[in-house]
KEMITI-409218 format. One line per field, with one value per atom (N, C-alpha, C): residue number from 1; x negated, y, z negated. Coordinates in pm, whole numbers, plus 50000, padded with zeros to 5 digits. Each point is the difference from the previous one (the first is absolute). Layout:
! residues N
k NUM/... $
px X/... $
py Y/... $
pz Z/... $
! end
This chain:
! residues 57
k 1/1/1/2/2/2/3/3/3/4/4/4/5/5/5/6/6/6/7/7/7/8/8/8/9/9/9/10/10/10/11/11/11/12/12/12/13/13/13/14/14/14/15/15/15/16/16/16/17/17/17/18/18/18/19/19/19/20/20/20/21/21/21/22/22/22/23/23/23/24/24/24/25/25/25/26/26/26/27/27/27/28/28/28/29/29/29/30/30/30/31/31/31/32/32/32/33/33/33/34/34/34/35/35/35/36/36/36/37/37/37/38/38/38/39/39/39/40/40/40/41/41/41/42/42/42/43/43/43/44/44/44/45/45/45/46/46/46/47/47/47/48/48/48/49/49/49/50/50/50/51/51/51/52/52/52/53/53/53/54/54/54/55/55/55/56/56/56/57/57/57 $
px 96942/50115/50037/50005/50048/50130/50032/50118/50080/50124/50088/50059/50089/50068/50142/50130/50076/50096/50040/50073/50193/50041/50214/50014/50011/50086/50105/50082/50116/50067/50144/50026/49903/49941/49937/49855/49953/49847/49928/50050/49918/49988/49871/49965/50034/50098/50052/49983/49941/49897/49942/49917/49892/50015/49921/50011/49823/49962/49853/50009/49862/49979/49998/50087/49985/49906/49844/49867/49974/50042/49959/50076/50107/50130/49909/49978/49927/49868/49927/49836/50050/50141/50005/50078/50087/50021/49935/49916/49878/49873/50020/49952/50045/50141/50067/50012/49971/50023/49886/49865/49854/50033/50059/49984/50107/50059/50123/49924/49931/49930/49928/49878/49892/50076/50101/50079/50046/50046/50087/49876/49901/49890/49848/50089/49903/49936/50099/49972/49916/49976/49922/49873/49973/49841/49898/49895/49899/49968/49893/49926/49830/49935/49866/50005/49873/49977/49975/49959/49976/50120/50109/50101/50081/50039/50015/49984/49852/49968/50055/49968/50079/50154/50039/50194/50023/49845/50083/49934/49892/49945/50022 $
py 12259/50000/50133/50049/50103/49967/50181/50047/49978/49935/49971/50143/50050/50101/49915/50039/49969/50084/50033/50160/49911/50120/49980/50097/49966/50096/50018/50122/49963/49977/50033/49928/50052/50133/50054/49939/49904/49959/50128/50075/50120/49938/50033/49880/50152/49961/50084/49929/49916/49892/49936/50006/49891/49885/49882/49897/49974/49999/49976/49923/49895/49924/50117/49933/50081/50070/49920/50060/50079/50019/50142/50133/49993/50072/50056/49909/50046/50074/49979/50021/50182/49991/50131/50089/49941/50102/50029/49935/50065/50098/49991/50086/50131/50043/50069/50058/49916/50073/50087/49894/50083/50145/49994/50140/50127/49950/50115/50034/49934/50050/50056/49999/50108/50093/50010/50123/50102/49914/50041/50109/49921/50085/50067/50048/50061/50139/50061/50124/50017/49898/49951/50059/50070/50041/49878/50050/49834/50046/49860/50028/49964/50077/49946/49836/49965/49830/50022/50163/50065/49979/50131/49988/49862/49914/49887/49868/50036/49896/50101/50131/50073/49945/49944/50021/49862/49890/49836/50010/50063/49942/50082 $
pz 34634/50095/50058/50098/50113/50001/49955/50023/50098/50045/50128/49974/50036/50027/50075/49997/50091/49932/50181/50018/49969/49957/50038/50118/50094/50086/50004/50108/50020/50131/49994/50124/50168/49967/50113/49960/49916/50024/49948/49910/49933/49885/49946/49873/49891/49877/49929/49842/49973/49908/50020/49833/50035/49881/49994/49943/49927/49947/49921/49943/49922/49881/49887/49910/49859/49968/50000/49963/50058/50124/50103/49952/49999/49908/49895/49913/49838/50049/50056/50055/50047/50106/50012/49900/49955/49881/49871/49994/49941/50039/50137/50045/50061/50003/50032/49796/49951/49833/49985/50041/49970/50053/50151/50077/49947/49922/49940/49833/49956/49897/50083/50070/50073/50018/50100/50015/49872/49898/49891/49913/50027/49920/50070/50117/50123/49937/49937/49934/49845/49976/49851/50017/49918/49980/49941/50019/50000/49848/49964/49905/49996/49917/50003/49966/50005/49941/49845/49951/49870/49882/50112/49939/49993/50099/50006/49874/49968/49871/49877/49977/49893/49968/50116/49992/49944/50054/49993/49865/49935/49920/49858 $
! end
């Protein structure tokens, strides 16, 4: 099913809000969370595969 947006407009016809299907909102919310996690961890160092194996096992 394709997402169908519906816009809320003010008295001048300017778009001021949007209504979209709940599933689409949930996907957008998950994407936003993922991007926030990436930004939060941007300055972390990296591990070699060998170091990762040592930490996990």
